[in-house]
C-alpha positions in Angstrom: -89.7 72.2 137.9 -86.0 73.0 136.8 -83.0 71.4 138.5 -82.0 74.4 140.7 -85.6 74.8 141.9 -85.8 71.2 142.8 -82.5 71.2 144.6 -83.5 74.3 146.6 -86.8 72.6 147.6 -84.9 69.4 148.6 -82.6 71.4 150.8 -85.4 73.0 152.7 -87.5 69.9 153.0 -84.7 67.5 153.8 -82.3 69.7 155.7 -84.8 71.8 157.5 -83.1 75.0 156.9 -83.9 77.6 159.6 -83.1 80.4 157.0 -86.7 79.9 155.7 -88.4 80.6 159.1 -88.6 77.1 160.4 -86.8 75.3 163.1 -84.0 72.8 162.1 -85.7 69.3 161.9 -83.6 66.7 164.0 -79.8 66.5 164.3 -77.5 67.0 161.4 -77.1 63.3 161.1 -80.7 62.8 160.9 -81.0 65.3 158.1 -78.1 64.0 156.3 -79.9 60.4 156.5 -83.0 61.8 155.1 -81.0 63.5 152.2 -79.2 60.1 151.4 -82.5 58.1 151.4 -84.1 60.6 149.1 -81.3 60.4 146.6 -81.3 56.5 146.9 -85.1 56.4 146.2 -85.1 58.6 143.3 -84.1 56.9 139.9 -84.6 60.0 137.7 -82.6 62.6 139.5 -79.8 64.1 137.5 -76.2 63.2 138.3 -75.3 66.8 139.1 -78.2 67.1 141.6 -77.3 63.9 143.4 -73.7 65.0 143.8 -74.8 68.3 145.3 -77.1 66.7 147.6 -74.8 64.0 148.7 -72.1 66.7 149.2 -74.6 68.5 151.5 -75.2 65.3 153.5 -71.5 64.8 153.7 -71.0 68.2 155.1 -73.9 67.8 157.7 -72.7 64.2 158.9 -70.0 62.5 157.1 -69.9 58.8 156.7 -66.8 56.4 156.2 -68.0 56.2 152.5 -67.7 60.0 152.3 -63.9 60.0 153.0 -62.9 59.8 149.2 -65.5 62.6 148.4 -63.9 64.7 151.2 -60.4 64.1 149.8 -61.6 64.9 146.3 -63.1 68.2 147.6 -59.9 69.0 149.4 -57.8 68.5 146.2 -60.1 70.7 144.2 -59.9 73.4 146.9 -56.1 73.3 146.8 -56.1 73.8 143.1 -58.3 76.8 143.6 -55.9 78.0 146.3 -58.7 77.8 148.9 -56.3 76.3 151.6 -58.6 76.9 154.6 -61.5 75.0 152.9 -59.2 72.3 151.9 -57.9 71.9 155.5 -61.5 71.6 156.8 -62.2 68.8 154.3 -59.0 67.0 155.3 -59.6 67.3 159.0 -63.1 65.7 158.7 -61.6 62.9 156.5 -59.1 62.0 159.2 -61.6 62.0 161.9 -63.8 59.5 159.9 -61.1 57.1 158.6 -57.4 57.9 159.4 -56.1 54.8 157.7 -57.8 55.7 154.5 -57.3 59.4 154.6 -53.7 59.9 155.8 -51.8 58.2 152.7 -53.6 60.6 150.3 -53.0 63.6 152.5 -49.3 62.8 152.5 -49.5 62.6 148.8 -51.0 66.3 148.7 -48.4 67.4 151.2 -45.5 66.2 149.3 -46.9 67.8 146.0 -47.2 71.1 147.9 -43.6 70.6 149.1 -42.4 70.1 145.7 -44.2 73.4 144.6 -42.3 75.1 147.3 -45.5 75.9 149.2 -43.7 75.2 152.5 -46.2 76.3 155.0 -49.2 74.8 153.4 -47.3 71.5 153.1 -46.4 71.6 156.8 -50.0 72.0 157.7 -51.0 69.0 155.7 -48.1 66.8 157.1 -49.4 67.8 160.6 -52.9 66.9 159.7 -51.8 63.4 158.6 -49.2 62.9 161.4 -51.8 63.8 164.0 -53.5 60.5 163.4 -50.6 58.4 162.1 -47.0 57.7 163.1 -45.2 57.3 159.7 -41.6 57.5 160.3 -40.6 58.5 156.7 -43.4 61.2 156.6 -42.2 62.4 160.0 -38.6 62.8 158.8 -40.0 64.7 155.6 -41.9 66.9 157.9 -38.9 67.7 160.0 -36.9 68.7 156.9 -39.6 71.1 155.9 -39.6 72.7 159.3 -35.7 73.1 158.9 -36.5 75.0 155.7 -39.4 77.1 156.9 -39.1 80.6 158.3 -38.5 80.4 162.1 -41.0 81.6 164.6 -44.0 80.9 162.4 -46.3 81.3 165.5 -44.4 84.3 166.8 -47.6 86.5 167.2 -49.5 83.9 169.0 -53.3 84.6 169.6 -53.0 88.0 171.2 -54.7 86.8 174.4 -52.0 88.1 176.8 -52.6 87.1 180.4 -51.7 90.0 182.5 -49.5 90.0 185.7 -52.5 90.9 187.7 -54.5 87.9 186.4 -51.6 85.5 186.9 -51.4 86.7 190.5 -55.0 86.2 191.3 -54.9 82.6 190.0 -51.6 81.5 191.7 -51.8 83.6 195.0 -52.2 81.7 198.2 -55.8 81.0 199.1 -55.9 83.1 202.3 -54.9 86.3 200.3 -57.9 85.8 198.0 -60.4 86.7 200.9 -62.0 83.1 200.5 -63.8 82.0 203.7 -63.2 78.7 205.1 -64.9 75.8 203.4 -67.1 74.9 206.3 -68.8 78.4 206.2 -70.3 77.6 202.8 -72.7 74.9 204.0 -72.7 71.4 202.5 -76.0 71.9 200.6 -74.7 74.3 198.1 -71.1 73.4 197.1 -71.5 75.4 193.8 -71.7 78.6 195.8 -67.9 78.1 196.8 -65.5 80.5 194.9 -63.3 78.7 192.5 -59.5 78.8 193.1 -57.6 77.4 190.1 -54.0 77.6 191.5 -53.1 77.2 187.8 -52.6 79.4 184.8 -52.7 78.0 181.1 -50.7 79.9 178.6 -51.2 79.7 175.0 -49.0 82.7 174.1 -45.7 81.2 175.3 -44.7 79.7 171.9 -41.9 77.7 170.6 -40.5 77.0 167.0 -42.2 73.9 165.6 -40.8 70.8 167.0 -38.4 72.6 169.1 -37.8 74.1 172.7 -36.5 77.3 171.4 -38.8 80.2 172.5 -40.0 82.6 169.8 -39.6 86.3 170.1 -43.4 86.7 170.2 -43.3 85.0 173.6 -41.4 87.7 175.4 -44.4 89.8 176.4 -46.1 87.0 178.1 -43.1 85.7 179.8 -42.4 89.1 181.0 -45.8 89.3 182.5 -45.3 85.9 184.3 -41.8 87.1 185.7 -43.4 90.2 187.2 -46.1 88.0 188.7 -43.8 85.6 190.3 -41.9 88.4 191.9 -44.9 90.1 193.3 -45.6 90.5 197.0 -48.7 88.3 196.8 -46.7 85.4 195.6 -43.7 85.9 198.0 -44.8 83.2 200.2 -45.2 80.5 197.6 -42.0 78.3 197.8 -42.6 76.1 194.8 -44.0 76.6 191.2 -44.5 73.8 188.6 -44.0 74.6 185.1 -45.6 72.0 182.9 -45.0 71.4 179.2 -47.8 70.0 177.0 -47.5 69.0 173.3 -49.8 68.0 170.4 -49.7 64.4 169.1 -47.4 64.8 166.2 -44.5 62.4 166.6 -43.9 59.7 169.1 -45.1 59.9 172.7 -41.6 59.5 173.9 -40.3 62.4 171.9 -43.2 64.6 172.8 -42.6 63.8 176.4 -39.0 64.9 176.1 -40.1 68.0 174.1 -42.6 69.0 176.8 -40.0 68.9 179.4 -37.4 70.8 177.4 -40.0 73.5 176.7 -40.7 73.8 180.5 -37.0 74.2 181.1 -36.8 76.8 178.4 -39.4 78.9 180.3 -37.6 78.5 183.6 -34.3 79.4 181.9 -36.0 82.6 180.7 -37.3 83.5 184.0 -34.1 82.8 185.9 -32.0 84.8 183.4 -34.4 87.8 182.9 -36.2 88.1 186.1 -33.8 86.4 188.5 -36.4 84.0 189.9 -34.6 81.6 192.2 -34.1 78.2 190.3 -35.1 76.2 193.4 -38.6 77.7 193.2 -39.3 76.5 189.7 -39.8 72.9 188.8 -40.0 71.6 185.1 -42.5 68.8 184.4 -43.9 67.2 181.2 -47.2 65.7 180.2 -46.2 65.4 176.6 -49.3 64.6 174.5 -51.1 62.8 177.2 -53.4 65.6 178.4 -54.9 67.3 175.4 -57.4 70.2 175.8 -58.8 69.7 172.3 -59.0 67.4 169.3 -55.4 66.8 167.8 -56.9 66.1 164.3 -57.6 69.8 163.8 -55.2 72.8 163.4 -56.9 74.7 166.3 -56.9 71.7 168.5 -53.3 71.2 168.0 -52.7 74.8 168.9 -54.5 74.7 172.1 -52.8 71.5 173.1 -49.3 73.0 172.7 -49.3 75.0 175.8 -47.4 75.8 179.1 -49.1 75.6 182.4 -47.9 77.2 185.7 -49.1 75.8 189.0 -48.9 77.1 192.6 -47.0 73.9 193.8 -47.7 74.6 197.5 -51.5 74.5 196.7 -51.0 71.4 194.6 -49.5 69.5 197.7 -52.1 70.9 200.0 -55.2 69.9 197.9 -53.8 66.9 196.2 -55.3 68.4 193.1 -52.7 67.5 190.5 -53.7 63.8 190.1 -52.9 63.8 186.3 -50.1 61.2 185.4 -47.0 62.9 184.1 -44.7 61.3 181.7 -41.6 63.2 183.3 
């Protein structure tokens, strides 16, 4: 049996690949454990086969000992200019052992910065800084942001929330044709229609580390402005505009950043749609209420958001129990 055939057999037997018609056997971590046990019990296995199998196990369910391997793989991927692959490896390493992974990731980030690969360097700095608060590294990161083209996220995710959807979420409950709560019966609370009184915006974007709105935010802000001026929302006397950030930087700075971003949104609505300032209240949660994992690029993108709430509903329902930083 040649090496390649042996490797294929081991993958099928140990990993339980459903590609061969069978159901996966156990969880990823159980399969990874079987692969590691098989490698450890086989003395005559060629080194290249061992490495391939251990890499497979690491991909299925990394262990702290796998951090070095993940970082090595990331470095190789960067050399091959496979940046997305490298970032995935680095994010796994940070989740496993931040204290071991972050210093090496910073070295890679600085190397990319020296090679003038600014955007790639920024992403690696963010990956490291999401799990560590290195003041020197943060200062270097800020310098890179100053050099980078502005509005890096100007296009957003193209998930524009329409004026109509905003109105439906924020309008007073009695305008949504929702019966009184008692009419549902206490035995089936799940049958009650949901009423969020809140809209989460991921396409209101800001320049990195700044409260300056990007040009790409205009379309979403204009939909919001039209909604707030609609007849269905005319009876709402108060709207909260909440700023949320990722975890890069100190919690104090992120609290202030979230607040300034909320104020930027309000300033746009007042200047361009003549919304009365007294109807809009800025607040900040900073990094304290993440929607997703800050150790990943996508998680940080989701955590950087603006939420708008029907303030009248919040007071009436006492539904805004999250603790704000400002």
